[in-house]
Each structure stands twice: as C-alpha cells, then as structure tokens.
C-alpha positions, -999 to 999 in steps of 0.1 A, spaced: -879 487 -600 -895 487 -566 -881 472 -535 -845 476 -547 -817 493 -527 -780 493 -523 -761 472 -498 -750 502 -478 -754 494 -441 -748 456 -445 -730 437 -418 -709 405 -419 -701 386 -388 -678 356 -384 -674 332 -355 -643 338 -333 -645 308 -332 -681 305 -321 -690 340 -308 -700 362 -338 -677 391 -343 -686 418 -369 -657 423 -394 -650 460 -395 -646 484 -424 -656 461 -453 -650 478 -486 -658 451 -511 -686 427 -501 -684 389 -508 -708 372 -531 -738 359 -513 -736 321 -506 -740 300 -537 -736 263 -543 -730 241 -573 -743 206 -578 -721 176 -582 -720 161 -617 -718 124 -622 -704 113 -656 -727 88 -673 -707 86 -705 -699 51 -718 -684 35 -749 -717 37 -767 -728 72 -758 -746 87 -788 -727 112 -810 -695 110 -790 -707 136 -765 -701 132 -727 -733 129 -707 -740 137 -670 -766 136 -643 -768 158 -612 -755 142 -581 -768 145 -546 -739 166 -532 -736 204 -534 -703 224 -531 -701 258 -516 -685 285 -538 -654 305 -527 -656 343 -525 -636 371 -510 -642 403 -490 -619 432 -488 -617 454 -457 -597 483 -444 -576 468 -416 -557 480 -385 -530 455 -377 -538 437 -344 -574 448 -344 -602 424 -334 -610 418 -371 -573 412 -380 -568 388 -351 -600 369 -359 -591 364 -395 -555 353 -387 -568 328 -362 -595 314 -386 -569 308 -412 -544 293 -388 -568 268 -372 -588 259 -403 -620 253 -383 -655 257 -398 -670 289 -383 -705 303 -382 -713 335 -401 -741 359 -403 -749 385 -430 -775 412 -424 -785 431 -455 -808 461 -455 -841 459 -475 -868 485 -481 -889 470 -453 -862 459 -428 -834 433 -433 -826 401 -450 -804 377 -430 -782 349 -442 -764 325 -419 -744 293 -421 -708 281 -418 -676 290 -437 -640 281 -438 -612 307 -442 -590 297 -472 -567 327 -473 -560 360 -456 -537 386 -473 -529 420 -459 -513 449 -479 -490 477 -467 -493 505 -492 -472 537 -489 -500 562 -497 -532 546 -487 -549 526 -459 -540 490 -453 -563 465 -469 -569 428 -462 -586 403 -484 -603 374 -467 -611 344 -490 -638 321 -477 -656 289 -488 -692 284 -478 -696 251 -460 -729 233 -456 -764 247 -462 -771 284 -457 -803 297 -441 -818 329 -452 -850 350 -447 -865 382 -435 -849 396 -404 -865 403 -371 
C-alpha cells in the first residue's frame, strides 16, 4: 500500500469554549467523525411479505466516540473537559492527522457527553472523554 501511515503525531483540539485548546497526552484516539442517516418507516398494513420497509430521511445524526488521555488533575486539558461537560455547550474541534505529503484536517462541532477520570495505584491517571459529533464536519488537505 502506498500513502498509508500511522496516526502518530496527530493532534486533537477542542474549544474552551471557543478558543481551540490541544488536549494533551491522548493515548487512544477517537473514531473520525461519522454520521448515520435518519430512517423513515414506510411500513403499512399491506406491506408485501410482512417485512418492514424504510426510506432514508433528510436528517443525519453524529456518532458518539471516546478518546482516552493521560491526565494531570487540574491541568488545562482536565479543566477544559470538566467545563465542557458541565455547561453542555456545543464546541468547535479540530483534528490534524499526518499524511505522507503533509496533513489531513477535520473540523466541526462536538458536545461532551461524559468525562471519567481514573485513579489507579500503580499507573498514570487516565481520563475518558465521550463526545458526540454535532453538525457537518469539514475535512481536507492541510495547509
């Protein structure tokens, strides 16, 4: 395969609430933005064979995904994630992914759905940030 490479060197920034802040020490990257189409049920009392039928609707729903990061309590990333969960506001995001020829950039909006921190005895603290993509994402070659 040509043109393939790992995600090493990728960055994820989230609005705090509008200024983009890079989330530090990401260990497990979120899925790239994806959306599912709304389904409209067209089944009726005479639908052939007793099978439900559908058509695609005009609305799309952003998927939920999570990222895991090593966290220092009270750090800028920790504060930003706690605030985003508490206020429930839609926030901008930007991902920069390395490619063979430069970068691929994805941006849009997200909503924080959950933020869970661990406190293990023999390892670094981790935090899992669960987000939902909100609205359309824009992506393309970076500058």
